[in-house]
Steps between C-alpha positions, in 0.01 A plus 500: 500500500711496187369435153695173474352357823145601421423219247663246733282613791191483280595145395548395863168656602330315211656171611390561858143556381513169313640317802242660731222398262622140505514507880146638517334309216694170516174300482390674179589362157810714442745454216800702388310652208225633727752632753698671224186655350413636844821704508525581128798288392549184297503160671859437394617836632321447831648151538855622434469796736333295773769231487775761508345676801378201705708206378207293376235515232155645571353151464742355758425783741124450461527122548712550812234733645227250412689213662563715807125565534426133431729398785301718739169353380632144527620567856145600592393150399140574402549488121603222265810535284277549194300775672824673603636472146205688354472742794852633435439551128650189344294338227689170483535268798798331334692824450410616850624173655821507297583861590402443864732200522785691332474791743403326823674165460192284557172463308206708626319191635802406713540860614134512603509173692848507657703820472217734598461315833857592591405868520204456736541730799761725336426872479382591149796733443740210567299261281511745213879530530580129531261389227580765239570329167847563364565476131845359433669593174501229237849375430604480140573146390855414400511338158542123534724457199789728597813384318764351730758751380275790606436342841872448551580861415234626741589265785858370466551160651130404499362247257843354427591140553 
């Protein structure tokens, strides 16, 4: 191991510990500050490194894990949406429902009553694969007031006439 790769490997090991902690303790009240304190770095530094390594913020990763666990609990069918929300570590039903809908495509109540039934009889390994939430990158909005001259330079022939 060279001296230049050593800090990078330490950083990656630190990030893996943070990710493993989120996977293990997803139902606990975790925030970026607490995670950063646990590995001896600032919250901002952890967030930047985590995003660079995994392509999403620590908060997004944690919410995705929580929603994934919530999906499994909702498929079981023996808990209400509110019970599931608190069981996976969310403290706000509104935030939980919003994030669930963003990731899964339907609200948790619809998932519990309709989508979960579609997986009945499937092996659990298949269910886990087909129901895994997928975070899609947010597209940046194009400014509405783009001058016509700029549009015409970027896309000749469009917007004329």
